[in-house]
C-alpha positions as CSV (number, residue, x, y, z in Angstrom):
1,M,170.1,106.3,88.9
2,A,167.6,104.5,91.1
3,V,164.0,105.7,91.4
4,N,163.6,106.8,95.0
5,S,160.7,105.2,96.7
6,S,162.5,104.9,100.0
7,I,160.4,104.9,103.1
8,G,163.5,105.2,105.2
9,G,165.5,108.4,105.2
10,N,169.0,109.4,104.1
11,A,171.7,110.8,106.4
12,H,175.3,110.3,107.2
13,G,176.8,108.0,109.8
14,T,175.1,105.6,112.2
15,S,174.4,105.6,115.9
16,Y,172.2,103.5,118.1
17,R,170.0,103.9,121.1
18,E,170.0,101.4,123.9
19,D,167.2,99.5,122.2
20,C,169.4,99.0,119.1
21,T,167.3,101.3,117.0
22,A,169.2,103.0,114.2
23,V,168.7,106.7,114.5
24,T,170.6,107.8,111.4
25,T,171.4,106.1,108.1
26,Q,174.1,105.7,105.5
27,D,174.4,107.9,102.4
28,G,171.8,106.3,100.2
29,P,169.9,103.0,100.4
30,A,171.9,99.9,100.1
31,V,168.9,97.7,99.9
32,A,166.6,97.2,96.9
33,V,163.3,95.3,97.2
34,L,161.9,93.6,94.1
35,W,158.3,94.7,94.2
36,T,156.8,93.0,91.2
37,H,154.2,90.3,92.0
38,S,154.7,90.5,95.8
39,L,151.5,92.3,96.9
40,V,150.8,91.5,100.6
41,W,154.2,89.9,101.0
42,G,155.8,93.0,99.6
43,L,153.9,95.2,102.0
44,L,155.0,93.0,105.0
45,C,158.6,93.2,103.8
46,I,158.7,97.0,103.6
47,D,156.7,97.2,106.8
48,A,159.5,95.3,108.6
49,L,162.2,97.3,106.9
50,S,160.5,100.5,108.0
51,R,160.1,99.3,111.6
52,L,163.8,98.3,111.7
53,G,164.8,101.7,110.4
54,I,166.5,100.3,107.3
55,P,166.4,102.6,104.2
56,F,165.4,100.8,101.0
57,E,164.0,101.4,97.5
58,L,161.5,99.5,95.5
59,L,162.3,98.2,92.0
60,S,160.0,96.7,89.5
61,A,161.0,93.8,87.3
62,S,161.4,96.1,84.3
63,E,163.7,98.3,86.3
64,V,165.9,95.3,87.2
65,C,166.0,94.5,83.5
66,E,167.2,98.1,82.8
67,G,170.2,97.5,85.1
68,R,169.0,99.5,88.2
69,L,170.5,96.9,90.5
70,D,174.0,98.3,90.0
71,A,173.1,101.1,92.6
72,Y,172.6,98.6,95.5
73,R,174.4,96.0,97.5
74,T,171.5,93.7,98.5
75,L,168.4,92.6,96.7
76,I,165.5,91.4,98.8
77,V,162.8,89.4,97.0
78,P,159.6,89.0,99.1
79,G,157.2,86.1,98.9
80,G,154.7,85.6,96.1
81,W,154.4,83.1,93.3
82,A,157.9,82.5,91.8
83,A,156.2,81.7,88.4
84,H,154.8,85.2,88.1
85,K,158.1,86.8,89.2
86,A,160.2,84.7,86.8
87,R,157.8,85.5,83.9
88,A,158.0,89.2,84.6
89,L,161.8,89.2,84.8
90,G,162.4,87.0,81.8
91,E,165.9,86.0,80.6
92,K,167.1,89.6,80.7
93,G,166.1,90.0,84.3
94,R,167.6,86.7,85.2
95,S,170.9,87.7,83.6
96,K,170.9,91.0,85.5
97,I,170.3,89.4,88.9
98,A,172.9,86.7,88.2
99,G,175.5,89.2,87.2
100,F,174.7,91.4,90.2
101,I,175.4,88.4,92.5
102,D,178.5,87.3,90.5
103,Q,180.0,90.7,91.0
104,G,179.6,90.7,94.8
105,G,175.9,91.6,95.4
106,S,173.7,89.8,97.9
107,Y,170.3,88.2,97.4
108,L,167.9,87.6,100.2
109,G,164.7,85.7,99.3
110,F,161.7,84.9,101.4
111,C,159.4,81.9,100.5
112,G,158.5,82.5,96.8
113,G,161.5,84.8,96.6
114,A,163.7,82.0,97.9
115,G,162.1,79.5,95.4
116,L,162.7,82.0,92.6
117,A,166.5,81.5,93.0
118,L,166.3,77.7,92.8
119,S,166.8,75.4,89.8
120,S,163.3,73.9,89.8
121,P,161.1,75.6,87.1
122,P,159.7,78.1,87.2
123,A,162.8,79.9,88.6
124,L,166.0,81.9,87.8
125,Y,168.4,79.0,88.2
126,L,170.8,81.0,90.4
127,V,171.9,78.0,92.5
128,P,171.8,74.3,91.9
129,I,169.4,73.7,94.8
130,R,165.9,72.4,93.9
131,R,162.5,72.3,95.4
132,M,161.6,69.1,97.2
133,P,158.9,67.1,95.3
134,L,155.4,67.8,96.6
135,S,155.0,64.1,97.5
136,Q,157.8,64.3,100.0
137,R,157.3,67.7,101.7
138,L,154.8,69.2,104.1
139,P,152.8,71.5,101.7
140,S,150.2,73.1,104.0
141,A,152.0,74.2,107.2
142,S,151.4,77.7,108.6
143,G,152.0,79.6,111.7
144,R,154.9,79.7,114.2
145,I,157.4,76.9,114.6
146,Y,160.7,76.8,116.4
147,V,163.9,76.6,114.4
148,S,167.4,75.8,115.5
149,G,170.1,78.1,114.3
150,M,173.8,78.0,113.4
151,A,175.0,79.6,116.6
152,T,178.5,80.3,115.2
153,H,177.1,82.3,112.3
154,C,177.1,86.2,112.4
155,A,173.3,86.1,111.7
156,W,172.7,84.6,115.1
157,K,174.6,87.2,117.1
158,N,172.7,88.0,120.3
159,I,169.9,85.6,119.3
160,P,169.0,82.3,121.2
161,E,169.9,79.2,119.4
162,R,166.2,78.1,119.2
163,I,163.6,80.8,118.2
164,P,160.0,80.8,116.9
165,V,159.5,81.9,113.4
166,S,156.5,82.1,111.1
167,I,156.1,80.0,108.0
168,W,153.2,80.4,105.5
169,W,152.7,77.3,103.3
170,P,156.4,77.0,102.3
171,S,158.1,74.7,99.9
172,Q,161.2,72.9,101.0
173,F,164.8,72.7,99.8
174,L,166.3,69.7,98.1
175,V,170.1,70.2,98.3
176,P,172.0,67.9,95.9
177,S,175.0,65.9,97.1
178,G,178.2,67.9,96.9
179,C,176.5,71.3,96.8
180,E,178.2,73.7,99.2
181,V,175.4,75.1,101.3
182,S,175.2,76.3,104.9
183,C,172.1,75.6,106.9
184,L,171.5,78.8,108.9
185,A,168.3,77.4,110.5
186,A,166.6,74.0,110.6
187,Y,163.1,73.2,111.6
188,T,162.3,71.4,114.9
189,Q,159.2,69.6,116.0
190,T,158.3,72.3,118.6
191,A,155.2,74.1,117.3
192,G,153.7,77.4,118.5
193,E,150.0,77.6,119.5
194,D,148.9,78.9,116.1
195,F,150.9,76.3,114.1
196,Q,148.7,74.2,111.9
197,V,148.8,71.8,108.9
198,A,145.9,72.3,106.5
199,D,143.1,73.3,109.0
200,V,144.4,71.1,111.9
201,R,146.0,72.9,114.8
202,V,149.0,70.8,115.9
203,C,148.4,71.7,119.6
204,D,144.9,70.1,119.4
205,M,146.3,66.7,118.5
206,D,145.8,64.7,121.7
207,G,146.8,61.2,120.4
208,T,143.2,60.0,119.8
209,V,143.8,60.3,116.0
210,S,147.1,59.6,114.4
211,W,148.7,61.7,111.7
212,G,148.7,58.7,109.4
213,E,144.9,58.4,109.7
214,L,144.5,62.1,109.0
215,E,146.8,61.9,106.0
216,R,144.6,59.1,104.5
217,V,141.5,61.3,105.0
218,Y,143.0,64.5,103.7
219,G,145.0,62.9,100.9
220,I,148.1,65.1,101.7
221,N,151.1,65.0,104.0
222,L,150.3,66.4,107.4
223,D,152.7,65.0,109.9
224,P,155.0,67.9,111.2
225,A,157.7,65.3,111.8
226,R,158.3,65.4,108.0
227,I,160.1,68.8,108.4
228,D,162.0,68.1,111.6
229,G,165.7,68.8,110.9
230,Q,165.0,70.1,107.4
231,P,166.6,73.4,106.4
232,A,164.4,76.5,106.8
233,I,167.1,79.1,105.9
234,I,170.2,78.4,103.8
235,E,173.2,80.3,102.6
236,A,174.9,79.6,99.2
237,R,177.6,81.3,97.2
238,R,177.7,82.4,93.6
239,G,180.7,84.2,92.1
240,K,181.7,86.9,94.5
241,G,178.2,87.2,96.0
242,R,176.0,85.4,98.5
243,L,172.4,84.2,98.6
244,I,170.4,83.6,101.7
245,L,167.2,81.8,101.0
246,S,164.5,81.6,103.7
247,Y,161.3,79.6,103.7
248,A,160.7,81.1,107.1
249,H,159.0,84.5,106.9
250,I,161.2,86.3,109.3
251,E,159.7,89.6,108.2
252,T,156.3,88.6,109.7
253,P,154.9,91.4,111.9
254,G,155.1,90.7,115.6
255,D,157.9,88.1,115.3
256,F,160.5,89.7,117.6
257,W,163.2,87.1,117.1
258,G,162.5,86.6,113.5
259,N,162.7,90.3,112.8
260,R,166.0,90.4,114.8
261,L,167.3,87.6,112.6
262,F,166.2,89.6,109.5
263,S,168.1,92.6,110.8
264,N,171.2,90.5,111.5
265,I,171.2,88.8,108.1
266,L,171.1,92.2,106.3
267,K,174.0,93.4,108.5
268,Y,175.9,90.3,107.6
269,L,175.2,90.6,103.9
270,D,176.2,94.3,103.9
271,D,179.5,93.5,105.8
272,S,180.2,90.8,103.2
273,Y,179.6,93.0,100.2
274,N,182.6,93.3,97.9
275,G,181.0,94.4,94.6
276,P,181.9,97.6,92.8
277,G,178.7,99.7,92.9
278,P,178.7,103.4,92.1
279,G,181.4,105.1,94.2
280,G,182.1,101.9,96.2
281,K,180.7,101.0,99.6
282,T,179.8,104.0,101.7
283,G,178.9,103.8,105.3
284,A,177.4,100.9,107.1
285,L,173.8,99.5,106.9
286,P,172.0,100.8,110.0
287,L,170.1,97.9,111.6
288,G,168.3,97.2,114.8
289,P,164.8,96.3,116.0
290,G,162.5,99.3,116.7
291,G,163.3,101.7,113.9
292,S,161.1,104.5,112.8
293,K,158.3,105.0,110.4
294,G,160.6,106.9,108.1
295,Q,159.3,109.4,105.6
296,S,155.9,108.0,105.0
297,G,154.6,107.8,108.5
298,L,152.4,104.8,107.3
299,L,152.9,101.2,108.3
300,L,150.8,98.3,107.2
301,T,150.5,96.8,110.6
302,D,149.3,100.1,112.0
303,L,146.8,100.5,109.2
304,L,145.4,97.0,109.7
305,A,145.1,97.2,113.5
306,S,141.3,97.1,113.4
307,V,140.4,94.6,110.8
308,P,137.9,94.3,109.3
309,G,136.7,97.9,109.7
310,H,139.8,99.8,108.9
311,R,139.6,103.5,108.4
312,A,136.3,104.8,107.1
313,N,136.8,107.4,104.4
314,V,134.3,109.8,105.8
315,G,133.9,113.1,103.9
316,T,136.2,112.1,101.0
317,P,135.3,111.7,97.4
318,A,134.2,108.2,96.4
319,S,137.1,107.5,94.1
320,G,137.5,104.4,92.0
321,T,140.0,103.0,94.5
322,M,137.7,103.5,97.5
323,K,134.8,102.0,95.6
324,A,136.9,99.0,94.8
325,K,137.9,98.6,98.5
326,E,134.2,98.8,99.6
327,A,133.2,96.2,97.1
328,V,135.8,93.8,98.4
329,S,134.9,94.7,102.0
330,D,131.4,93.5,101.2
331,L,132.7,90.3,99.7
332,I,134.8,89.7,102.9
333,A,131.7,90.3,105.0
334,F,129.8,87.8,102.8
335,G,132.4,85.2,103.4
336,E,132.4,85.8,107.2
337,A,128.6,85.6,107.3
338,N,128.7,82.3,105.5
339,L,131.4,80.9,107.9
340,L,133.9,80.6,105.0
341,W,136.6,82.5,106.8
342,N,137.6,84.8,109.7
343,W,140.6,86.9,110.4
344,R,143.7,85.0,111.6
345,K,146.0,87.9,111.5
346,P,145.3,91.6,110.7
347,W,146.6,90.9,107.2
348,L,145.6,87.3,106.8
349,L,142.4,85.4,106.6
350,H,141.8,81.9,108.0
351,W,139.7,80.2,105.4
352,R,137.8,76.9,105.0
353,R,139.6,74.2,103.2
354,G,138.8,74.0,99.5
355,I,138.5,77.8,98.7
356,R,141.0,80.4,97.8
357,G,141.0,82.5,100.9
358,F,144.4,84.0,100.5
359,E,143.6,85.6,97.2
360,Y,140.5,87.3,98.6
361,G,142.3,88.5,101.7
362,S,145.2,89.8,99.7
363,L,142.9,91.8,97.5
364,F,141.3,93.4,100.5
365,V,144.5,94.2,102.3
366,C,146.1,95.7,99.2
367,L,143.1,97.9,98.4
368,C,142.9,99.1,102.0
369,F,146.5,100.2,101.8
370,M,145.9,101.9,98.5
371,A,142.9,103.7,99.8
372,E,144.8,104.8,102.9
373,L,147.6,106.2,100.7
374,E,145.1,108.1,98.7
375,Q,143.4,109.4,101.8
376,K,146.7,110.6,103.4
377,S,147.7,112.3,100.1
378,L,144.4,114.2,100.1
379,E,144.9,115.2,103.7
380,A,148.4,116.4,102.9
381,G,147.0,118.5,100.1
382,C,148.9,116.6,97.4
383,G,145.8,116.1,95.2
384,P,143.9,112.9,94.3
385,E,146.0,109.8,93.9
386,Q,145.9,107.2,91.2
387,A,143.3,109.0,88.9
388,E,144.8,107.0,86.0
389,G,143.8,103.4,86.3
390,A,141.3,104.0,89.1
391,A,138.2,103.6,86.9
392,E,139.6,100.4,85.4
393,L,140.4,99.1,88.9
394,E,136.8,99.8,90.0
395,Q,135.3,98.1,87.0
396,M,137.6,95.0,87.3
397,T,137.0,94.7,91.0
398,L,133.2,94.9,90.8
399,E,133.2,92.3,88.1
400,F,135.6,90.0,90.1
401,C,133.4,90.4,93.3
402,E,130.2,89.6,91.4
403,F,131.6,86.3,90.1
404,A,133.4,85.6,93.4
405,R,130.2,85.8,95.4
406,R,128.6,83.3,93.1
407,L,131.6,81.0,93.3
408,L,131.8,81.1,97.1
409,F,128.1,80.3,97.4
410,E,128.4,77.4,95.0
411,E,131.5,76.1,96.9
412,K,129.7,76.3,100.2
413,I,126.8,74.2,98.7
414,A,129.2,71.7,97.2
415,S,131.2,71.3,100.5
416,G,128.0,70.4,102.2
417,I,127.7,67.4,99.8
418,G,131.3,66.2,99.8
419,A,134.9,67.3,100.1
420,V,135.9,70.2,97.9
421,S,139.6,70.8,96.9
422,K,141.0,74.1,95.5
423,I,141.9,72.6,92.2
424,G,140.3,69.7,90.3
425,K,136.8,69.1,89.3
426,V,133.8,69.8,91.6
427,N,130.8,70.4,89.4
428,D,130.0,72.4,86.3
429,K,129.1,75.6,88.1
430,V,132.1,75.6,90.4
431,D,134.5,74.5,87.7
432,S,133.5,77.2,85.2
433,L,133.5,80.0,87.8
434,R,136.9,78.9,89.1
435,T,138.4,78.9,85.6
436,L,137.0,82.4,84.9
437,L,138.3,83.8,88.2
438,F,141.5,81.9,88.8
439,G,142.4,79.8,85.9
440,K,143.2,76.1,86.4
441,K,146.5,76.3,88.5
442,M,147.3,77.2,92.1
443,N,149.3,80.2,90.9
444,H,146.2,82.2,90.1
445,G,145.3,83.2,86.6
446,G,142.0,84.4,85.1
447,L,140.4,87.6,86.3
448,C,142.4,87.4,89.6
449,A,145.7,87.6,87.7
450,A,144.6,90.6,85.6
451,L,143.3,92.4,88.7
452,F,146.5,91.7,90.7
453,D,148.7,92.8,87.8
454,L,146.8,96.2,87.8
455,I,147.0,96.5,91.6
456,D,150.7,95.6,91.6
457,R,151.5,98.5,89.2
458,M,149.1,101.0,90.9
459,L,150.3,100.2,94.4
460,L,154.0,100.7,93.4
461,D,153.1,104.1,91.9
462,A,151.1,105.1,94.9
463,I,153.8,104.3,97.4
464,R,156.4,106.2,95.3
465,E,154.1,109.2,94.8
466,S,153.1,109.3,98.4
467,A,156.7,109.2,99.6
468,R,157.6,112.1,97.2
469,G,154.5,114.1,98.1
470,W,155.0,113.9,101.9
471,K,158.7,114.8,101.6
472,E,157.7,118.0,99.9
473,V,155.0,119.0,102.4
């Protein structure tokens, strides 16, 4: 029996308002979300599902290994490093997911969740598709870009053939010859105003400098033409099931057409389901833009509407979680004061090249969400949240912030002397601090990995506990 962490609700039958909002749901969630090692991307995913009114439940990698997927029809895997997800699942988890799809289940993966299904290590080898080599792809693109869709596919029902979607530093697909894959959406060269490669906004390129010149200076691929016509979203078959793999983050808050496409894809996968499941298929998946906040009444994008201040926890006990949040808030303010970053989205920093802005921003957003869950539980009279682990969280966060402040200052000094890259040698001080905080690879290790592992577990517990507590109040 699945652990119920649904933020949607349970009801019988489905009806829709004129805005296509689902106002009732089927008997039990059909959708499971793999939470492990998703962090901010997991929060964005469940935020989108909640806004669309789609009931879901969160599963950890260990619960997947225990066979909990049998209770669902679709598994969504949010973004996040595929290497960490693959390690957490192991061979047992890989076998469970492969069997789930073979028996008729559906897999929907976003960015790192898409890469997890591929056959380029580290991955689960669910399909024969691979990642395009780094030397051939556009590795540093972010923001909105238009894609052209397969108009005849059910996923594009009532959606224009060309829509803007958000991508956040995606990989790219390398489809081998003879592999049966449908391209549901392909990139175009039409970029949105916020679309950029590395730290260069595409709309600012006026022809005075060529992409070739910039690539020689930056030492990486930058020309957006490299992805023109390349697949952004693909569909593949495995056994009786289907996989839809998307390097486009169509769950991004505020992306109307992307969210509509997300909704349509889930409806398509649910209609295509032919696996056994407990009691067979019951009802239809309620989908449509709008939706409700469900049981929790808390959405990430509502919480982060006033970055960087967020909600002040006035008159509440200074718990370990809240102290950790305040420590990272100070670190974020330090970075802003030193012109190392600013807020690009309510949930995303825009950082200077050569530093790890995403990790710092993710830490802050996750701690804000945890602190808010704790605050709402206290207000609801449910008692203090996350007592177990909060002291460790506070200690680890304070230690991380102390070393991070030193590193950021050293990186700022080093960048004034010459170019600084995220990985590779800079100087003895920077190199040793980076190794301590992040390890030596892009998929963070060191203190950051240990801290994120703790937050990953605590945040899942907090979401589940809060949902249960508010249902009882």
